[in-house]
C-alpha positions, 0 to 999 in steps of 0.5 A: 737636160734629161729626156723627161724635162720639159722647158719651163715645166716642173718635172720633178713630180713622181711619174704616174703610170698612164695608158692610152685606152680608147679612141672614138670612131664616128660611124654612120651605121652602128650595126654594120660597123659592129659586124665589120669589127667582129669579122676582123676578130676584134674582141667585143667588150661592150654593147650598151644601149640606153634605149633613149637615143644612145648606144656605145659599142667597144671593140679591142684588137687582138693583143692591143691595150687600146680599144675603139668605141663607136655608137649612136650619139657617142660623138658629134664628129662626122662619120669617116672623119677620124684621121691619123690613126694607125693599126700596127700589125705583125703580118701584113699579108694575113691582115690584108686578107682578114680585112679584105674578107671582112670588108667584102662581107660587111662594108664598102672599104678600100682594103688597099688603104686599110690593110695593104699599107698597114694603116686605116683610112677614114673611109674604112674606119667608118665601116658603114660608109 
């Protein structure tokens, strides 16, 4: 069996190029979360407000092909409920310092959970908690 074969499923169809693009992060305070991710140096890709109880903001970490989105009425999920997301960094000390500075200025976030172990925590993903 090849590494692409799946038991019971025809895998003879030509593969299609796929990319993971967006992760939705539920937050309680959209503007505070926006400030937090901006202070981390993430690229602001979009900030769309319909003016009718809907707002979506998209940020992309430097060098990443995947972005996060959050906003008002973007998801029914509870703020801080995102789990199992990993932010991989090339320099843990620099990343921890960056996160610590951003957190101290804009959010109640545990830099130990968010940066020292090089992963995000639900409390940090809701940068407005």
